[in-house]
C-alpha positions in Angstrom: 57.5 -46.5 -9.8 54.7 -49.0 -9.0 56.6 -50.2 -5.9 56.7 -46.7 -4.5 53.0 -46.3 -5.0 52.3 -49.6 -3.3 54.6 -48.7 -0.4 52.9 -45.4 0.1 49.5 -46.9 -0.1 50.4 -49.6 2.4 51.8 -47.0 4.8 48.6 -44.9 4.6 46.4 -47.9 5.3 48.6 -48.9 8.2 48.5 -45.4 9.6 44.7 -45.3 9.2 44.4 -48.6 11.1 46.7 -47.4 13.9 44.7 -44.1 14.3 41.4 -46.1 14.3 42.7 -48.6 17.0 44.0 -45.9 19.2 40.5 -44.4 19.5 39.1 -47.6 20.8 40.3 -47.4 24.4 37.8 -48.9 26.8 36.4 -46.4 29.3 36.9 -47.0 33.0 33.7 -48.1 34.7 32.7 -47.4 38.3 33.9 -50.8 39.6 37.3 -50.4 38.1 37.7 -46.8 39.4 36.7 -48.1 42.9 39.2 -50.9 42.7 42.0 -48.4 41.8 41.1 -46.3 44.8 41.2 -49.4 47.1 44.6 -50.3 45.7 45.9 -46.8 46.5 44.5 -47.0 50.0 46.0 -50.4 50.6 49.4 -49.2 49.3 49.3 -46.1 51.6 48.3 -48.2 54.6 51.2 -50.6 53.8 53.6 -47.8 53.8 52.4 -46.5 57.1 52.6 -50.0 58.7 56.2 -50.3 57.4 57.1 -46.9 59.0 55.5 -48.0 62.3 57.4 -51.3 62.1 60.7 -49.5 61.6 59.9 -47.2 64.6 59.2 -50.2 66.8 62.5 -51.8 65.7 64.4 -48.6 66.4 62.7 -48.3 69.8 63.6 -51.9 70.6 67.3 -51.1 69.8 67.2 -48.0 71.9 67.4 -45.6 69.0 65.2 -42.6 68.6 64.2 -41.1 65.3 62.6 -37.7 64.6 59.0 -37.9 63.4 58.7 -37.3 59.7 
């Protein structure tokens, strides 16, 4: 019976630690937020450049695609 009590106690302590650690998330600052916005803009620009490159290749081959 003592082993069951120790196991339950250990489980409760572990659960309390996990709950405590999950509340310690670092808040995003203005620089990190700005960096994420720049990353999104660069990704979007890269996708547009890729589309333009494909259109140029298609035009060079004589193919015509509908604008999407």
